[in-house]
N, C-alpha and C positions, 0 to 999 in steps of 0.2 A: 429416558429423556432423548429428544432428537439431537442429532449431531449439530455442533455449533460451527459456523463458518466464519472465517476471519477476514474476508475480503474487505468489507467496508470499515472495519475497525483499523485495518492496515492503511487503507486509503485516507482515513481521517487524520493520520499522522503527517499528512502533507504540510499542515500548519507549523510543524516543527522543523521543516527543511528550509534553511535560509539560502537565498540566492546571493550571487555576487560576493561569495565568501572571502575572496582575496582582496576585496576593495573596501575602503572606508565609506560607509553609507551614512548619510545624514538621517535617513530613516530606513531601517531594515525592511526587506521585502521577503515574504515567505512564499512557498510554492503554491499554496491555496490561493493567495491573492493574485499571483501571476496567472494561474490557470483560469481563474474566473475572468480576468481581463482578456486573455487569449480567446476564450469561448465567446465573449461578447463581440470582439472584433472579427473573429472568424465568421460568426453569424451574419454580421453586417456585410463583410466582403462577399459572402455567397449570395446574400440578398441583392446586392448591387449587381452581381454577375447575372442573376435571374431577371431582374427588372430592367436593367439597361443593356445587357449584352447577349440576351437570348439563350442563356444556359438554363438547364433544368437540374439544379443542384439542391439536395436536401440540406437546407441551411440549419435546421434543427440538429441533424446528425453531425454537421460540422462543429456546432457548438459543443456537442457531447465529446467529440474527438478532442476539441480544445481543452475541455475540462480534464480529460484523462491523459493528455499527451505527455505529461512529465511524471506520471505516477511511478514509473520504474525508479525514479530518483529517491523514493522512500528507501529502496534497497541499495542503490548505487551511490547516493549522495549527488549533489550538484557539481559535476566535474567542470572546472573552468574551461571556457571555450579555447583558449590558446593551447591547453593540454589536449583536449578532446580532438582537435584538428591539427595537431603538431605534424603528423605524417599519416600516410595511408594505413600503416600497420596498427597504429594506436586507434585510428578511426574505425577500422574494421573490427578490431578486438572489442572496442566499446559497443559497437552494434550487436555483436554476439552476446555481450554481457546484458545489454538491454533486452534482447530476445529471451534470454534465460529468466531475467527478472519478470518480464511480461507473463511468461508461462507459470512462474511461481505464484504470481498474483492470481492468475486465472484458476490455478489449482485450489484456491481458497474459496471457490464458489461451488454451490451444488451443481451436479451434472446437468440438471434440466435448465438452469439459468446461464450456464457457461457460454452457450452459443450466442446469446444476446450481447455479452461483453466482448467475446472474440471479434464480433463485427465492428466494434469500436477500435480495437487494436490492429486488426488485420486488414490489409488493403484488398479491395475488390479489383478484379480484372476488367476495368472499364475506364474509358477516357474521362468521363465526368468525375469518377471517384478520384482519379489521379489529379485532376484539376482542382477539385475541392481540397484535397490534402495539401496541394501547393498553396492554396489560400490560407489554410490553417498554419502552415509554416511561415507564411508572410505575416499572419497575425502575431505569431510568436516573436518575430523580429520587430514588428511595430510596438509590441508591448515592451520589449527591451529598450527600444529607442525612447519611448515615453518615460521610462525609468531614468534614462540619461538626461532627458529634458528636465524632469523634476529635481534631480540632484543638482544640475547646473543652476536652476532657478533658486535653489536654496543656498547657493554660494560654494558648493562642493566642486572643486576642479578635478577631483579624482576620476571622474567619468569622462573627461575630455576625449581621450583617445578611443574609449569604448564608443562614444557617440559618433566619432568620425568613421570608425570601421562599420558600425551599424548603419549609418547613413549611406555608406557605399553599398552595402547589401540591399538596403531598401530601394536605392536608385536602380539597381539591377533588377529587382523584383518588379518595380514600377514599369520598367521597359518590357517586361514579360506579361504582367497582369494589369490591365486597365483599372481594375477594381482597386488595386493598391494606390495607383496614381490619384484616383478619385478620393480615397481616404486621406491621402497626404494633402491634397488641395482643399478638401472641404471640412475635414474633422481635426486633423493634426494641429492646425494653428491655435486651437483653443486650449490645448494642453499646456500646463504651466501657468495659466492665468489664475489670478486670485478669485476668491468667491465673489467679490464685488464686480470684478471684470467679467465674470460669467453671468452676472445679472441674477444671482440667486438671492 
């Protein structure tokens, strides 16, 4: 019998990893849901970069990176942001743990397929790749902000301070990336609206 590989069975467990574990949620959000949203927003941000600002970014690859960007949390769990960024020592240690987790995931692939998935996880030495990964990180922040909006609209005040700190991060990103500002102005206002308000 051929050897069995566990990469995708492991990845499929993203649906069991809950985000915002330290906070009361009106509706729980799992890692699969978050990653899907990040992938869609990252694709849009890169498409805006190409269409409006003269970049040549692979938006499809950005979506893939968005899909896989938090897969290491299957092994590490979702570490709360205040803990993860408490100081440089913890931040650097967590980066090392993430790298170990990445390699452990990649080890679960056949040798001939591993390079394809390494390209998703590993950065390329190019300006456009760095810019694209910056937009994926921005998509991650935007997804977190959308979660805060949804919780606030459902009457949950638990996310108030998270919304304020995430808003600050998004403002900084919007100053760096015009694509983020475009998303904030053109797409973000619709989030939190009811189905009727969306015209569905």
